[in-house]
C-alpha positions in Angstrom: 0.1 0.1 0.1 2.8 2.6 0.8 4.9 1.8 -2.5 1.6 2.1 -4.4 1.0 5.7 -2.5 4.3 6.6 -3.1 4.0 5.8 -7.0 1.0 7.8 -7.0 2.6 10.8 -5.4 5.6 10.5 -8.1 3.0 10.5 -11.1 1.3 13.4 -9.7 4.4 15.4 -9.2 5.3 14.6 -12.6 2.1 15.7 -14.0 2.3 19.0 -12.1 5.9 19.9 -13.5 4.9 18.8 -17.2 1.5 21.2 -16.5 3.3 24.3 -15.0 6.2 24.1 -18.0 3.4 23.6 -20.7 1.7 26.8 -19.4 4.7 28.7 -18.9 6.0 28.0 -22.6 3.8 30.4 -24.5 4.4 33.2 -22.4 8.0 33.3 -22.9 7.5 33.1 -26.7 5.0 35.8 -27.1 5.4 38.4 -24.1 2.2 40.3 -23.0 0.2 39.1 -25.9 2.4 41.0 -28.5 3.5 39.3 -31.3 7.5 38.5 -32.0 9.6 41.2 -33.8 10.0 40.0 -37.2 11.5 41.1 -40.5 10.1 39.9 -44.1 10.6 40.6 -47.6 8.6 40.4 -50.5 11.6 39.3 -52.5 12.7 36.4 -50.7 11.9 33.9 -47.9 14.0 33.3 -44.8 17.0 31.5 -46.0 15.9 31.6 -49.8 17.6 33.0 -52.9 18.0 36.9 -53.3 16.9 37.6 -56.8 19.5 39.1 -59.3 17.9 42.6 -59.4 19.3 43.0 -55.8 22.9 41.7 -56.8 25.7 44.5 -57.0 26.9 45.6 -60.6 30.6 45.9 -59.6 32.5 43.7 -61.9 29.1 41.8 -63.3 28.4 41.1 -66.7 24.6 40.0 -66.2 22.1 42.5 -67.2 19.7 41.5 -64.5 22.1 43.0 -61.6 21.0 46.4 -60.7 22.3 46.6 -57.2 19.0 47.5 -56.0 17.9 47.1 -52.2 15.2 44.7 -51.5 11.8 45.7 -50.1 11.6 45.0 -46.4 9.1 45.2 -44.0 9.1 44.8 -40.3 6.3 44.3 -37.5 6.0 43.4 -33.7 9.0 45.9 -32.5 9.3 47.0 -28.9 6.8 49.5 -27.8 9.4 51.8 -26.5 11.0 51.8 -29.8 11.9 55.5 -31.0 13.3 55.0 -34.5 15.0 51.8 -36.5 18.0 51.1 -38.2 18.8 48.2 -40.5 22.3 46.6 -41.0 23.3 44.0 -44.0 26.3 41.6 -43.6 27.8 39.0 -45.5 28.1 36.3 -42.8 30.5 34.2 -45.2 32.9 37.0 -45.9 34.1 38.1 -42.2 30.6 39.5 -41.6 31.4 42.3 -44.1 28.8 45.3 -43.6 27.0 45.9 -47.0 24.5 48.5 -45.8 23.6 50.6 -42.7 20.5 52.7 -42.9 19.5 54.6 -39.6 17.2 57.2 -38.0 14.4 55.6 -39.7 11.3 57.2 -38.0 9.4 55.0 -35.8 6.0 55.8 -37.8 7.9 53.7 -40.7 7.9 50.0 -40.7 9.2 49.1 -44.1 11.7 50.1 -46.6 10.8 49.9 -50.3 12.9 48.0 -53.3 15.6 50.2 -54.5 16.3 53.0 -51.6 18.5 55.8 -53.2 22.1 55.9 -53.0 22.3 58.7 -51.1 23.4 59.8 -47.6 19.7 61.2 -47.2 17.5 58.9 -49.2 14.0 60.6 -50.4 12.2 57.5 -48.8 12.2 57.0 -46.0 11.9 60.5 -45.3 14.5 61.6 -42.5 16.6 58.7 -42.7 20.4 58.4 -43.1 22.8 56.0 -45.0 26.6 55.1 -44.3 29.0 55.1 -47.2 30.1 52.0 -48.4 33.9 51.8 -48.9 34.5 48.4 -50.9 33.9 46.9 -54.3 32.0 50.2 -54.8 32.2 53.3 -53.3 28.7 55.0 -52.6 26.0 55.5 -49.8 23.6 53.2 -49.0 23.1 49.4 -50.4 25.8 47.4 -51.7 24.2 44.2 -52.9 25.7 40.7 -52.9 28.8 40.3 -54.8 29.8 36.8 -54.3 29.8 35.2 -58.1 32.0 32.2 -57.5 30.3 31.0 -54.3 27.1 31.1 -52.5 27.0 33.4 -49.6 24.4 33.8 -46.7 23.4 37.6 -46.3 21.9 38.7 -42.8 19.5 42.0 -42.7 18.8 42.8 -39.0 16.4 45.5 -38.4 17.1 47.3 -34.8 14.4 49.1 -32.5 16.5 51.8 -31.4 15.9 53.8 -27.7 16.7 57.2 -29.5 15.1 59.0 -32.6 18.4 60.2 -33.9 21.8 58.7 -34.0 23.3 62.0 -33.8 26.9 61.0 -33.4 27.1 59.4 -36.6 28.0 61.8 -39.6 28.8 61.4 -43.3 32.2 60.0 -42.8 31.2 57.4 -40.1 32.3 54.2 -40.8 30.1 51.0 -41.2 31.7 49.4 -38.2 31.3 52.6 -36.0 27.5 52.7 -37.0 27.0 49.2 -36.4 28.2 49.7 -33.0 26.5 52.6 -32.1 23.1 50.8 -33.4 23.7 48.0 -31.4 24.3 49.9 -28.4 20.9 51.8 -28.2 19.3 48.7 -29.4 15.9 47.4 -27.6 15.5 44.4 -29.9 16.2 43.2 -33.6 14.5 41.1 -36.2 16.7 39.1 -38.7 16.0 37.7 -42.3 18.7 35.7 -44.0 18.9 35.1 -47.8 21.7 33.5 -50.1 23.5 34.7 -53.0 
């Protein structure tokens, strides 16, 4: 009788632990009923192939390559966000930074295809971009440039605790900008593609 009662208690304890774990899991994945911060593109899915139109034109002979930034959309950002920034890296080339755009107004939740190659692009109004020094020299987006290999490119949108990153200027490097953005981050969302 004692052995049977002990087995019953052990089973009850196991069920209680399992039940509390199952109950706790959803709240950690979906804090306070908010959707998770997510970044998507109409041009490619997570881990998918980035279309040729978004590849760099430096040294390429493919007429489909236009070095146009992909359209990007985000949702579920932290409510305390005061602006956004986006950083694109080539994960297979020493995390080389291909694009930094920041001071994106908090009311904006997407970037159109082909953001201007300018320090202050026309869309989104108020945003600024870092000068890319590499296979091309330009402000803003420099598309995938890996003709002999397939590399993974990471796009990360950051929700920032400040409306403007005033310490960044026209001469700031991509590495400096990425550090400042990371230090002001309240949260981030990631999308990867291959090219």
